[in-house]
C-alpha positions, 0 to 999 in steps of 0.5 A, spaced: 772 616 903 775 623 906 777 620 913 782 615 909 785 620 905 787 624 911 788 619 916 796 619 916 797 626 915 799 628 922 805 623 921 808 626 915 815 627 914 818 633 911 821 631 904 828 635 903 829 637 896 833 643 894 830 649 889 833 645 883 829 639 884 823 643 885 824 646 878 825 640 875 819 637 878 815 643 875 818 642 868 816 634 868 809 636 870 809 641 864 812 636 860 807 631 861 801 635 862 802 640 856 796 642 853 791 638 858 788 644 861 785 647 855 778 646 858 780 649 865 783 655 861 777 656 857 772 656 863 776 661 866 776 666 860 769 665 859 767 666 866 771 672 866 768 674 860 761 673 864 764 678 869 764 683 863 757 681 861 754 682 868 757 689 869 754 691 862 747 688 864 747 692 871 749 698 868 744 698 863 739 695 867 740 701 872 740 706 866 733 703 864 730 704 871 733 711 872 729 712 865 736 713 861 739 718 866 744 714 869 750 714 864 750 722 865 748 722 873 755 722 876 759 727 871 753 732 872 753 731 880 760 732 880 760 738 875 754 741 880 758 740 886 765 743 883 761 749 880 761 756 884 754 756 889 752 762 885 752 760 878 750 753 879 744 750 875 738 745 877 741 740 882 741 734 878 740 730 885 733 733 884 732 731 877 732 724 878 730 723 886 725 729 888 725 730 895 718 734 895 712 732 891 705 734 891 700 729 894 693 729 895 690 726 902 683 723 902 681 723 909 674 723 913 671 730 915 667 731 921 661 729 918 663 723 915 664 725 908 671 725 904 675 731 904 681 732 900 687 735 902 692 738 897 699 739 900 707 737 899 710 731 901 717 730 903 720 724 901 726 722 905 728 716 902 730 720 896 735 723 900 738 716 901 737 714 894 741 720 891 747 718 895 747 711 894 746 711 886 752 716 886 756 711 889 753 706 885 755 710 879 762 710 881 763 703 883 760 701 876 764 705 872 770 703 875 768 695 875 767 696 868 774 699 866 777 694 870 774 688 867 775 691 860 782 692 862 782 685 864 779 682 858 784 685 854 790 682 858 786 675 857 785 676 849 793 678 849 795 672 852 790 667 849 792 670 842 799 670 843 802 663 845 809 666 846 807 670 852 803 664 855 
C-alpha cells in the first residue's frame, strides 16, 4: 500500500504557482469543506479540556498524598527563604519531610536475646523529596494557570463565530 503511494515521489516536478493561486486554492478548499471539520474540532477542544482535568487531578492527588499541605507548601517555603534568618519560624520543609525520626532497632545481644536500641535515624531521601516537591509545586501551578488561560481562549473562539 504505502510503497505504491510513494513510488514516484523522487520524480515530482515542482508546480509553479504564485501567491494568489495558493490563496485561491485555500479559498476553494474552505468553501468546499466548510463545516466538515466539526468532529475534529470537538475532539481537539475536548482533549485540551482533559489537559485541565489532568493537572487539577494531579494537584489534588499530590495534596492528598501530602495530607493537605501541598497547596500552601510553595508559598510557605518562599516566605521562609525570604525571611530574615533570625526571625524565621519553623522550617516548612521539616513539617512535611522530616529529616530525623526516632527509631527502634531490635538487635540480638551477646546472649542471643533481643535488645532494643532507641535512637535518631537520618532520612536522607527526605532532603531530596522536599526539593522535588517544591519544584513540582511551581510546575503544577504554572501548568494550571497556562491551561486555564488556554481554556478561556478556546471558549472565546468556540462561542464567537466572528473570530473563528
